[in-house]
N, CA, C and O atoms as a Tripos MOL2 file, in Angstrom:
@<TRIPOS>MOLECULE
protein
  272   271    68     0     0
PROTEIN
NO_CHARGES

@<TRIPOS>ATOM
      1 N         105.3010   -5.2780  -60.9380 N.3       1 GLN1
      2 CA        106.6720   -4.9340  -60.6720 C.3       1 GLN1
      3 C         106.8400   -4.6490  -59.1960 C.2       1 GLN1
      4 O         105.9440   -4.1080  -58.5480 O.2       1 GLN1
      5 N         107.9730   -5.0110  -58.6790 N.am      2 THR2
      6 CA        108.2370   -4.7830  -57.2630 C.3       2 THR2
      7 C         109.3370   -3.7440  -57.1100 C.2       2 THR2
      8 O         109.9820   -3.3440  -58.0790 O.2       2 THR2
      9 N         109.5290   -3.3280  -55.8930 N.am      3 VAL3
     10 CA        110.5900   -2.3720  -55.5740 C.3       3 VAL3
     11 C         111.7400   -3.0980  -54.8950 C.2       3 VAL3
     12 O         112.3810   -2.5760  -53.9830 O.2       3 VAL3
     13 N         111.9830   -4.3170  -55.3650 N.am      4 ARG4
     14 CA        113.0570   -5.1680  -54.8450 C.3       4 ARG4
     15 C         112.9170   -5.4270  -53.3470 C.2       4 ARG4
     16 O         113.8980   -5.4700  -52.6050 O.2       4 ARG4
     17 N         111.6750   -5.5950  -52.9350 N.am      5 GLU5
     18 CA        111.4000   -5.9450  -51.5450 C.3       5 GLU5
     19 C         110.8870   -7.3700  -51.5040 C.2       5 GLU5
     20 O         110.2970   -7.8550  -52.4690 O.2       5 GLU5
     21 N         111.1130   -8.0340  -50.3900 N.am      6 LYS6
     22 CA        110.5670   -9.3660  -50.1720 C.3       6 LYS6
     23 C         109.0860   -9.2050  -49.8450 C.2       6 LYS6
     24 O         108.7260   -8.5580  -48.8610 O.2       6 LYS6
     25 N         108.2350   -9.7960  -50.6730 N.am      7 LEU7
     26 CA        106.7920   -9.6840  -50.4750 C.3       7 LEU7
     27 C         106.2890  -10.8890  -49.6940 C.2       7 LEU7
     28 O         106.8200  -11.9890  -49.8460 O.2       7 LEU7
     29 N         105.2650  -10.6960  -48.8550 N.am      8 PRO8
     30 CA        104.7520  -11.7990  -48.0510 C.3       8 PRO8
     31 C         104.1810  -12.9190  -48.9150 C.2       8 PRO8
     32 O         103.6870  -12.6790  -50.0160 O.2       8 PRO8
     33 N         104.2560  -14.1160  -48.4120 N.am      9 GLU9
     34 CA        103.7150  -15.2930  -49.1000 C.3       9 GLU9
     35 C         102.2120  -15.1090  -49.3110 C.2       9 GLU9
     36 O         101.4910  -14.7560  -48.3780 O.2       9 GLU9
     37 N         101.7460  -15.3460  -50.5260 N.am     10 GLY10
     38 CA        100.3180  -15.2870  -50.8250 C.3      10 GLY10
     39 C          99.7240  -13.8940  -50.8290 C.2      10 GLY10
     40 O          98.5110  -13.7510  -50.6760 O.2      10 GLY10
     41 N         100.5390  -12.8560  -51.0010 N.am     11 PHE11
     42 CA        100.0350  -11.4870  -50.8870 C.3      11 PHE11
     43 C          99.0200  -11.1190  -51.9660 C.2      11 PHE11
     44 O          98.2930  -10.1390  -51.8060 O.2      11 PHE11
     45 N          98.9530  -11.8650  -53.0420 N.am     12 GLN12
     46 CA         98.0000  -11.5530  -54.1060 C.3      12 GLN12
     47 C          96.7090  -12.3670  -54.0060 C.2      12 GLN12
     48 O          95.8400  -12.2470  -54.8690 O.2      12 GLN12
     49 N          96.5750  -13.1690  -52.9950 N.am     13 ARG13
     50 CA         95.3800  -14.0090  -52.8560 C.3      13 ARG13
     51 C          94.2720  -13.2640  -52.1230 C.2      13 ARG13
     52 O          94.5340  -12.3950  -51.2920 O.2      13 ARG13
     53 N          93.0430  -13.6130  -52.4420 N.am     14 SER14
     54 CA         91.8840  -12.9670  -51.8210 C.3      14 SER14
     55 C          91.8880  -13.1260  -50.3110 C.2      14 SER14
     56 O          91.5370  -12.1960  -49.5840 O.2      14 SER14
     57 N          92.2830  -14.3000  -49.8390 N.am     15 GLU15
     58 CA         92.2900  -14.5410  -48.3900 C.3      15 GLU15
     59 C          93.2690  -13.6070  -47.6850 C.2      15 GLU15
     60 O          92.9710  -13.1020  -46.6030 O.2      15 GLU15
     61 N          94.4220  -13.3740  -48.2810 N.am     16 PHE16
     62 CA         95.4130  -12.4610  -47.6960 C.3      16 PHE16
     63 C          94.8350  -11.0460  -47.6350 C.2      16 PHE16
     64 O          94.9450  -10.3630  -46.6170 O.2      16 PHE16
     65 N          94.2160  -10.6170  -48.7400 N.am     17 LEU17
     66 CA         93.6330   -9.2770  -48.7750 C.3      17 LEU17
     67 C          92.5270   -9.1310  -47.7370 C.2      17 LEU17
     68 O          92.4490   -8.1090  -47.0560 O.2      17 LEU17
     69 N          91.6740  -10.1390  -47.6110 N.am     18 LEU18
     70 CA         90.5960  -10.0950  -46.6300 C.3      18 LEU18
     71 C          91.1520  -10.0250  -45.2120 C.2      18 LEU18
     72 O          90.6570   -9.2590  -44.3860 O.2      18 LEU18
     73 N          92.1780  -10.8210  -44.9300 N.am     19 ASP19
     74 CA         92.7970  -10.8040  -43.6030 C.3      19 ASP19
     75 C          93.3900   -9.4400  -43.2630 C.2      19 ASP19
     76 O          93.5130   -9.0900  -42.0890 O.2      19 ASP19
     77 N          93.7550   -8.6740  -44.2820 N.am     20 HIS20
     78 CA         94.3760   -7.3710  -44.0630 C.3      20 HIS20
     79 C          93.4130   -6.2120  -44.3260 C.2      20 HIS20
     80 O          93.8420   -5.0710  -44.4960 O.2      20 HIS20
     81 N          92.1220   -6.5050  -44.3600 N.am     21 GLY21
     82 CA         91.1090   -5.4570  -44.4290 C.3      21 GLY21
     83 C          90.7300   -4.9860  -45.8110 C.2      21 GLY21
     84 O          90.0100   -3.9960  -45.9460 O.2      21 GLY21
     85 N          91.1900   -5.6590  -46.8330 N.am     22 ALA22
     86 CA         90.8230   -5.2570  -48.1900 C.3      22 ALA22
     87 C          89.5770   -6.0190  -48.6320 C.2      22 ALA22
     88 O          89.3630   -7.1650  -48.2370 O.2      22 ALA22
     89 N          88.7740   -5.3780  -49.4430 N.am     23 ILE23
     90 CA         87.5800   -6.0180  -49.9830 C.3      23 ILE23
     91 C          87.8980   -6.4600  -51.4040 C.2      23 ILE23
     92 O          88.3540   -5.6630  -52.2250 O.2      23 ILE23
     93 N          87.6600   -7.7110  -51.6810 N.am     24 ASP24
     94 CA         87.9130   -8.2480  -53.0120 C.3      24 ASP24
     95 C          86.5860   -8.7540  -53.5540 C.2      24 ASP24
     96 O          86.0850   -9.7890  -53.1160 O.2      24 ASP24
     97 N          86.0190   -8.0270  -54.5030 N.am     25 MET25
     98 CA         84.7110   -8.3870  -55.0300 C.3      25 MET25
     99 C          84.8130   -8.5040  -56.5470 C.2      25 MET25
    100 O          85.3260   -7.6030  -57.2110 O.2      25 MET25
    101 N          84.3360   -9.5860  -57.0780 N.am     26 ILE26
    102 CA         84.3430   -9.7780  -58.5190 C.3      26 ILE26
    103 C          82.8990   -9.7220  -58.9940 C.2      26 ILE26
    104 O          82.0810  -10.5640  -58.6230 O.2      26 ILE26
    105 N          82.5910   -8.7210  -59.8180 N.am     27 ILE27
    106 CA         81.2350   -8.5720  -60.3410 C.3      27 ILE27
    107 C          81.3130   -8.2060  -61.8200 C.2      27 ILE27
    108 O          82.3540   -7.7720  -62.3140 O.2      27 ILE27
    109 N          80.2060   -8.3890  -62.5050 N.am     28 ALA28
    110 CA         80.1390   -8.0210  -63.9240 C.3      28 ALA28
    111 C          80.1970   -6.5040  -64.0560 C.2      28 ALA28
    112 O          79.7150   -5.7750  -63.1900 O.2      28 ALA28
    113 N          80.7850   -6.0460  -65.1380 N.am     29 ARG29
    114 CA         80.9200   -4.6070  -65.3680 C.3      29 ARG29
    115 C          79.5530   -3.9060  -65.3360 C.2      29 ARG29
    116 O          79.4480   -2.7780  -64.8530 O.2      29 ARG29
    117 N          78.5250   -4.5610  -65.8430 N.am     30 SER30
    118 CA         77.1890   -3.9550  -65.8660 C.3      30 SER30
    119 C          76.6160   -3.7640  -64.4660 C.2      30 SER30
    120 O          75.7070   -2.9530  -64.2810 O.2      30 SER30
    121 N          77.1250   -4.4890  -63.4840 N.am     31 GLU31
    122 CA         76.6410   -4.3750  -62.1030 C.3      31 GLU31
    123 C          77.4750   -3.4100  -61.2710 C.2      31 GLU31
    124 O          77.1630   -3.1720  -60.1050 O.2      31 GLU31
    125 N          78.5330   -2.8520  -61.8570 N.am     32 LEU32
    126 CA         79.4700   -2.0380  -61.0920 C.3      32 LEU32
    127 C          78.8330   -0.7750  -60.5130 C.2      32 LEU32
    128 O          78.9850   -0.5050  -59.3220 O.2      32 LEU32
    129 N          78.1270    0.0000  -61.3300 N.am     33 ARG33
    130 CA         77.5560    1.2610  -60.8550 C.3      33 ARG33
    131 C          76.5570    1.0470  -59.7090 C.2      33 ARG33
    132 O          76.6870    1.6950  -58.6710 O.2      33 ARG33
    133 N          75.5590    0.1520  -59.8660 N.am     34 PRO34
    134 CA         74.6340   -0.0370  -58.7440 C.3      34 PRO34
    135 C          75.3160   -0.6010  -57.5020 C.2      34 PRO34
    136 O          74.9590   -0.2250  -56.3860 O.2      34 PRO34
    137 N          76.2820   -1.4890  -57.6710 N.am     35 ARG35
    138 CA         76.9590   -2.0730  -56.5100 C.3      35 ARG35
    139 C          77.7430   -1.0060  -55.7470 C.2      35 ARG35
    140 O          77.6950   -0.9560  -54.5180 O.2      35 ARG35
    141 N          78.4690   -0.1520  -56.4820 N.am     36 LEU36
    142 CA         79.2060    0.9290  -55.8270 C.3      36 LEU36
    143 C          78.2580    1.8960  -55.1310 C.2      36 LEU36
    144 O          78.5340    2.3590  -54.0240 O.2      36 LEU36
    145 N          77.1380    2.2000  -55.7860 N.am     37 GLY37
    146 CA         76.1490    3.0780  -55.1650 C.3      37 GLY37
    147 C          75.6230    2.5080  -53.8620 C.2      37 GLY37
    148 O          75.4750    3.2330  -52.8790 O.2      37 GLY37
    149 N          75.3410    1.2110  -53.8480 N.am     38 ASN38
    150 CA         74.8610    0.5630  -52.6230 C.3      38 ASN38
    151 C          75.9200    0.5870  -51.5290 C.2      38 ASN38
    152 O          75.6160    0.8900  -50.3750 O.2      38 ASN38
    153 N          77.1620    0.2700  -51.8860 N.am     39 LEU39
    154 CA         78.2370    0.2580  -50.8890 C.3      39 LEU39
    155 C          78.4690    1.6490  -50.3070 C.2      39 LEU39
    156 O          78.6070    1.8040  -49.0930 O.2      39 LEU39
    157 N          78.5120    2.6540  -51.1690 N.am     40 LEU40
    158 CA         78.7240    4.0190  -50.6800 C.3      40 LEU40
    159 C          77.5620    4.4800  -49.8080 C.2      40 LEU40
    160 O          77.7760    5.1340  -48.7880 O.2      40 LEU40
    161 N          76.3380    4.1460  -50.1970 N.am     41 ALA41
    162 CA         75.1760    4.5210  -49.3950 C.3      41 ALA41
    163 C          75.2440    3.8750  -48.0160 C.2      41 ALA41
    164 O          74.9280    4.5190  -47.0160 O.2      41 ALA41
    165 N          75.6490    2.6160  -47.9530 N.am     42 GLN42
    166 CA         75.7700    1.9380  -46.6640 C.3      42 GLN42
    167 C          76.8260    2.6020  -45.7930 C.2      42 GLN42
    168 O          76.6100    2.8090  -44.5990 O.2      42 GLN42
    169 N          77.9690    2.9360  -46.3880 N.am     43 MET43
    170 CA         79.0490    3.5480  -45.6080 C.3      43 MET43
    171 C          78.6920    4.9520  -45.1330 C.2      43 MET43
    172 O          79.2040    5.4100  -44.1110 O.2      43 MET43
    173 N          77.8100    5.6430  -45.8740 N.am     44 MET44
    174 CA         77.4300    7.0090  -45.5180 C.3      44 MET44
    175 C          76.0980    7.0550  -44.7740 C.2      44 MET44
    176 O          75.5650    8.1310  -44.5010 O.2      44 MET44
    177 N          75.5660    5.8690  -44.4500 N.am     45 ASN45
    178 CA         74.3010    5.7640  -43.7280 C.3      45 ASN45
    179 C          73.1680    6.4910  -44.4640 C.2      45 ASN45
    180 O          72.3860    7.2260  -43.8600 O.2      45 ASN45
    181 N          73.1000    6.2680  -45.7750 N.am     46 LEU46
    182 CA         72.0650    6.8600  -46.6170 C.3      46 LEU46
    183 C          71.1490    5.7580  -47.1370 C.2      46 LEU46
    184 O          71.5220    4.5850  -47.1150 O.2      46 LEU46
    185 N          69.9550    6.1190  -47.6030 N.am     47 PRO47
    186 CA         69.0810    5.0970  -48.1800 C.3      47 PRO47
    187 C          69.6990    4.5080  -49.4440 C.2      47 PRO47
    188 O          70.4640    5.1650  -50.1500 O.2      47 PRO47
    189 N          69.3530    3.2740  -49.7050 N.am     48 THR48
    190 CA         69.8650    2.5930  -50.8900 C.3      48 THR48
    191 C          69.3270    3.2810  -52.1390 C.2      48 THR48
    192 O          68.1160    3.4600  -52.2720 O.2      48 THR48
    193 N          70.2110    3.6700  -53.0550 N.am     49 PRO49
    194 CA         69.7340    4.3310  -54.2760 C.3      49 PRO49
    195 C          68.9900    3.3590  -55.1780 C.2      49 PRO49
    196 O          69.2740    2.1610  -55.1860 O.2      49 PRO49
    197 N          68.0470    3.8780  -55.9290 N.am     50 ARG50
    198 CA         67.3080    3.0630  -56.8920 C.3      50 ARG50
    199 C          67.8570    3.3690  -58.2790 C.2      50 ARG50
    200 O          67.8210    4.5050  -58.7520 O.2      50 ARG50
    201 N          68.3620    2.3300  -58.9040 N.am     51 PHE51
    202 CA         68.9230    2.4910  -60.2390 C.3      51 PHE51
    203 C          67.9480    1.9330  -61.2610 C.2      51 PHE51
    204 O          67.3570    0.8700  -61.0690 O.2      51 PHE51
    205 N          67.7960    2.6520  -62.3200 N.am     52 VAL52
    206 CA         66.9740    2.1860  -63.4290 C.3      52 VAL52
    207 C          67.9310    1.8450  -64.5580 C.2      52 VAL52
    208 O          68.7220    2.6780  -65.0000 O.2      52 VAL52
    209 N          67.8440    0.6200  -65.0090 N.am     53 ALA53
    210 CA         68.7350    0.1890  -66.0870 C.3      53 ALA53
    211 C          68.4110    0.9630  -67.3540 C.2      53 ALA53
    212 O          67.2440    1.0910  -67.7270 O.2      53 ALA53
    213 N          69.4370    1.4780  -68.0130 N.am     54 PRO54
    214 CA         69.1740    2.2090  -69.2510 C.3      54 PRO54
    215 C          68.6550    1.2730  -70.3400 C.2      54 PRO54
    216 O          69.0720    0.1190  -70.4430 O.2      54 PRO54
    217 N          67.7470    1.7910  -71.1400 N.am     55 VAL55
    218 CA         67.2180    1.0150  -72.2570 C.3      55 VAL55
    219 C          68.1650    1.2080  -73.4270 C.2      55 VAL55
    220 O          68.4080    2.3320  -73.8660 O.2      55 VAL55
    221 N          68.6860    0.1280  -73.9160 N.am     56 ILE56
    222 CA         69.6290    0.1890  -75.0260 C.3      56 ILE56
    223 C          68.8870   -0.2090  -76.2930 C.2      56 ILE56
    224 O          68.4560   -1.3510  -76.4530 O.2      56 ILE56
    225 N          68.7530    0.7520  -77.1770 N.am     57 GLU57
    226 CA         68.0830    0.4910  -78.4470 C.3      57 GLU57
    227 C          69.0450   -0.2420  -79.3740 C.2      57 GLU57
    228 O          70.2020    0.1570  -79.4990 O.2      57 GLU57
    229 N          68.5860   -1.2990  -80.0180 N.am     58 PRO58
    230 CA         69.4800   -2.0010  -80.9410 C.3      58 PRO58
    231 C          69.7750   -1.1460  -82.1680 C.2      58 PRO58
    232 O          68.9240   -0.3840  -82.6290 O.2      58 PRO58
    233 N          70.9600   -1.2790  -82.6750 N.am     59 ILE59
    234 CA         71.3450   -0.5990  -83.9100 C.3      59 ILE59
    235 C          71.2010   -1.6090  -85.0400 C.2      59 ILE59
    236 O          71.8820   -2.6350  -85.0650 O.2      59 ILE59
    237 N          70.3160   -1.3080  -85.9610 N.am     60 ILE60
    238 CA         70.0780   -2.2230  -87.0760 C.3      60 ILE60
    239 C          70.8480   -1.7060  -88.2840 C.2      60 ILE60
    240 O          70.6060   -0.6030  -88.7740 O.2      60 ILE60
    241 N          71.7580   -2.5090  -88.7400 N.am     61 VAL61
    242 CA         72.5880   -2.1490  -89.8850 C.3      61 VAL61
    243 C          72.1380   -2.9930  -91.0650 C.2      61 VAL61
    244 O          72.0900   -4.2190  -90.9670 O.2      61 VAL61
    245 N          71.8060   -2.3480  -92.1850 N.am     62 PRO62
    246 CA         71.3910   -3.1370  -93.3470 C.3      62 PRO62
    247 C          72.5710   -3.9470  -93.8810 C.2      62 PRO62
    248 O          73.7240   -3.5400  -93.7420 O.2      62 PRO62
    249 N          72.2780   -5.0800  -94.4830 N.am     63 PRO63
    250 CA         73.3680   -5.8940  -95.0030 C.3      63 PRO63
    251 C          74.1100   -5.1690  -96.1280 C.2      63 PRO63
    252 O          73.5250   -4.4000  -96.8910 O.2      63 PRO63
    253 N          75.3830   -5.4310  -96.2050 N.am     64 ALA64
    254 CA         76.2060   -4.8300  -97.2570 C.3      64 ALA64
    255 C          75.8550   -5.4660  -98.5930 C.2      64 ALA64
    256 O          75.5780   -6.6640  -98.6600 O.2      64 ALA64
    257 N          75.8660   -4.6720  -99.6560 N.am     65 PRO65
    258 CA         75.5770   -5.2530 -100.9700 C.3      65 PRO65
    259 C          76.6800   -6.2280 -101.3710 C.2      65 PRO65
    260 O          77.8590   -6.0160 -101.0870 O.2      65 PRO65
    261 N          76.2750   -7.2730 -102.0210 N.am     66 THR66
    262 CA         77.2520   -8.2670 -102.4700 C.3      66 THR66
    263 C          77.3080   -8.2680 -103.9870 C.2      66 THR66
    264 O          76.2960   -8.0900 -104.6640 O.2      66 THR66
    265 N          78.4810   -8.4660 -104.4910 N.am     67 THR67
    266 CA         78.6500   -8.5790 -105.9420 C.3      67 THR67
    267 C          79.3680   -9.8850 -106.2250 C.2      67 THR67
    268 O          80.3420  -10.2450 -105.5630 O.2      67 THR67
    269 N          78.8660  -10.5680 -107.2090 N.am     68 ILE68
    270 CA         79.4860  -11.8570 -107.5560 C.3      68 ILE68
    271 C          80.0060  -11.7980 -108.9700 C.2      68 ILE68
    272 O          80.5650  -12.7780 -109.4630 O.2      68 ILE68
@<TRIPOS>BOND
     1     1     2 1
     2     2     3 1
     3     3     4 2
     4     3     5 am
     5     5     6 1
     6     6     7 1
     7     7     8 2
     8     7     9 am
     9     9    10 1
    10    10    11 1
    11    11    12 2
    12    11    13 am
    13    13    14 1
    14    14    15 1
    15    15    16 2
    16    15    17 am
    17    17    18 1
    18    18    19 1
    19    19    20 2
    20    19    21 am
    21    21    22 1
    22    22    23 1
    23    23    24 2
    24    23    25 am
    25    25    26 1
    26    26    27 1
    27    27    28 2
    28    27    29 am
    29    29    30 1
    30    30    31 1
    31    31    32 2
    32    31    33 am
    33    33    34 1
    34    34    35 1
    35    35    36 2
    36    35    37 am
    37    37    38 1
    38    38    39 1
    39    39    40 2
    40    39    41 am
    41    41    42 1
    42    42    43 1
    43    43    44 2
    44    43    45 am
    45    45    46 1
    46    46    47 1
    47    47    48 2
    48    47    49 am
    49    49    50 1
    50    50    51 1
    51    51    52 2
    52    51    53 am
    53    53    54 1
    54    54    55 1
    55    55    56 2
    56    55    57 am
    57    57    58 1
    58    58    59 1
    59    59    60 2
    60    59    61 am
    61    61    62 1
    62    62    63 1
    63    63    64 2
    64    63    65 am
    65    65    66 1
    66    66    67 1
    67    67    68 2
    68    67    69 am
    69    69    70 1
    70    70    71 1
    71    71    72 2
    72    71    73 am
    73    73    74 1
    74    74    75 1
    75    75    76 2
    76    75    77 am
    77    77    78 1
    78    78    79 1
    79    79    80 2
    80    79    81 am
    81    81    82 1
    82    82    83 1
    83    83    84 2
    84    83    85 am
    85    85    86 1
    86    86    87 1
    87    87    88 2
    88    87    89 am
    89    89    90 1
    90    90    91 1
    91    91    92 2
    92    91    93 am
    93    93    94 1
    94    94    95 1
    95    95    96 2
    96    95    97 am
    97    97    98 1
    98    98    99 1
    99    99   100 2
   100    99   101 am
   101   101   102 1
   102   102   103 1
   103   103   104 2
   104   103   105 am
   105   105   106 1
   106   106   107 1
   107   107   108 2
   108   107   109 am
   109   109   110 1
   110   110   111 1
   111   111   112 2
   112   111   113 am
   113   113   114 1
   114   114   115 1
   115   115   116 2
   116   115   117 am
   117   117   118 1
   118   118   119 1
   119   119   120 2
   120   119   121 am
   121   121   122 1
   122   122   123 1
   123   123   124 2
   124   123   125 am
   125   125   126 1
   126   126   127 1
   127   127   128 2
   128   127   129 am
   129   129   130 1
   130   130   131 1
   131   131   132 2
   132   131   133 am
   133   133   134 1
   134   134   135 1
   135   135   136 2
   136   135   137 am
   137   137   138 1
   138   138   139 1
   139   139   140 2
   140   139   141 am
   141   141   142 1
   142   142   143 1
   143   143   144 2
   144   143   145 am
   145   145   146 1
   146   146   147 1
   147   147   148 2
   148   147   149 am
   149   149   150 1
   150   150   151 1
   151   151   152 2
   152   151   153 am
   153   153   154 1
   154   154   155 1
   155   155   156 2
   156   155   157 am
   157   157   158 1
   158   158   159 1
   159   159   160 2
   160   159   161 am
   161   161   162 1
   162   162   163 1
   163   163   164 2
   164   163   165 am
   165   165   166 1
   166   166   167 1
   167   167   168 2
   168   167   169 am
   169   169   170 1
   170   170   171 1
   171   171   172 2
   172   171   173 am
   173   173   174 1
   174   174   175 1
   175   175   176 2
   176   175   177 am
   177   177   178 1
   178   178   179 1
   179   179   180 2
   180   179   181 am
   181   181   182 1
   182   182   183 1
   183   183   184 2
   184   183   185 am
   185   185   186 1
   186   186   187 1
   187   187   188 2
   188   187   189 am
   189   189   190 1
   190   190   191 1
   191   191   192 2
   192   191   193 am
   193   193   194 1
   194   194   195 1
   195   195   196 2
   196   195   197 am
   197   197   198 1
   198   198   199 1
   199   199   200 2
   200   199   201 am
   201   201   202 1
   202   202   203 1
   203   203   204 2
   204   203   205 am
   205   205   206 1
   206   206   207 1
   207   207   208 2
   208   207   209 am
   209   209   210 1
   210   210   211 1
   211   211   212 2
   212   211   213 am
   213   213   214 1
   214   214   215 1
   215   215   216 2
   216   215   217 am
   217   217   218 1
   218   218   219 1
   219   219   220 2
   220   219   221 am
   221   221   222 1
   222   222   223 1
   223   223   224 2
   224   223   225 am
   225   225   226 1
   226   226   227 1
   227   227   228 2
   228   227   229 am
   229   229   230 1
   230   230   231 1
   231   231   232 2
   232   231   233 am
   233   233   234 1
   234   234   235 1
   235   235   236 2
   236   235   237 am
   237   237   238 1
   238   238   239 1
   239   239   240 2
   240   239   241 am
   241   241   242 1
   242   242   243 1
   243   243   244 2
   244   243   245 am
   245   245   246 1
   246   246   247 1
   247   247   248 2
   248   247   249 am
   249   249   250 1
   250   250   251 1
   251   251   252 2
   252   251   253 am
   253   253   254 1
   254   254   255 1
   255   255   256 2
   256   255   257 am
   257   257   258 1
   258   258   259 1
   259   259   260 2
   260   259   261 am
   261   261   262 1
   262   262   263 1
   263   263   264 2
   264   263   265 am
   265   265   266 1
   266   266   267 1
   267   267   268 2
   268   267   269 am
   269   269   270 1
   270   270   271 1
   271   271   272 2
@<TRIPOS>SUBSTRUCTURE
     1 GLN1         2 RESIDUE 1 A GLN
     2 THR2         6 RESIDUE 1 A THR
     3 VAL3        10 RESIDUE 1 A VAL
     4 ARG4        14 RESIDUE 1 A ARG
     5 GLU5        18 RESIDUE 1 A GLU
     6 LYS6        22 RESIDUE 1 A LYS
     7 LEU7        26 RESIDUE 1 A LEU
     8 PRO8        30 RESIDUE 1 A PRO
     9 GLU9        34 RESIDUE 1 A GLU
    10 GLY10       38 RESIDUE 1 A GLY
    11 PHE11       42 RESIDUE 1 A PHE
    12 GLN12       46 RESIDUE 1 A GLN
    13 ARG13       50 RESIDUE 1 A ARG
    14 SER14       54 RESIDUE 1 A SER
    15 GLU15       58 RESIDUE 1 A GLU
    16 PHE16       62 RESIDUE 1 A PHE
    17 LEU17       66 RESIDUE 1 A LEU
    18 LEU18       70 RESIDUE 1 A LEU
    19 ASP19       74 RESIDUE 1 A ASP
    20 HIS20       78 RESIDUE 1 A HIS
    21 GLY21       82 RESIDUE 1 A GLY
    22 ALA22       86 RESIDUE 1 A ALA
    23 ILE23       90 RESIDUE 1 A ILE
    24 ASP24       94 RESIDUE 1 A ASP
    25 MET25       98 RESIDUE 1 A MET
    26 ILE26      102 RESIDUE 1 A ILE
    27 ILE27      106 RESIDUE 1 A ILE
    28 ALA28      110 RESIDUE 1 A ALA
    29 ARG29      114 RESIDUE 1 A ARG
    30 SER30      118 RESIDUE 1 A SER
    31 GLU31      122 RESIDUE 1 A GLU
    32 LEU32      126 RESIDUE 1 A LEU
    33 ARG33      130 RESIDUE 1 A ARG
    34 PRO34      134 RESIDUE 1 A PRO
    35 ARG35      138 RESIDUE 1 A ARG
    36 LEU36      142 RESIDUE 1 A LEU
    37 GLY37      146 RESIDUE 1 A GLY
    38 ASN38      150 RESIDUE 1 A ASN
    39 LEU39      154 RESIDUE 1 A LEU
    40 LEU40      158 RESIDUE 1 A LEU
    41 ALA41      162 RESIDUE 1 A ALA
    42 GLN42      166 RESIDUE 1 A GLN
    43 MET43      170 RESIDUE 1 A MET
    44 MET44      174 RESIDUE 1 A MET
    45 ASN45      178 RESIDUE 1 A ASN
    46 LEU46      182 RESIDUE 1 A LEU
    47 PRO47      186 RESIDUE 1 A PRO
    48 THR48      190 RESIDUE 1 A THR
    49 PRO49      194 RESIDUE 1 A PRO
    50 ARG50      198 RESIDUE 1 A ARG
    51 PHE51      202 RESIDUE 1 A PHE
    52 VAL52      206 RESIDUE 1 A VAL
    53 ALA53      210 RESIDUE 1 A ALA
    54 PRO54      214 RESIDUE 1 A PRO
    55 VAL55      218 RESIDUE 1 A VAL
    56 ILE56      222 RESIDUE 1 A ILE
    57 GLU57      226 RESIDUE 1 A GLU
    58 PRO58      230 RESIDUE 1 A PRO
    59 ILE59      234 RESIDUE 1 A ILE
    60 ILE60      238 RESIDUE 1 A ILE
    61 VAL61      242 RESIDUE 1 A VAL
    62 PRO62      246 RESIDUE 1 A PRO
    63 PRO63      250 RESIDUE 1 A PRO
    64 ALA64      254 RESIDUE 1 A ALA
    65 PRO65      258 RESIDUE 1 A PRO
    66 THR66      262 RESIDUE 1 A THR
    67 THR67      266 RESIDUE 1 A THR
    68 ILE68      270 RESIDUE 1 A ILE
């Protein structure tokens, strides 16, 4: 939605955002936490954090009984 203002041509494109100082990064949701940690560490001049991927245990569900 707009505020009834004339918006610049191509304002929603990645190139426009990059030209105006915005970062447009498309990554998988599972990579979001480590990527943000790396970016913040770089901006704060800190060492790169080491992330350990959580171990996801599978949930085994027994089959539902069938009646014929």
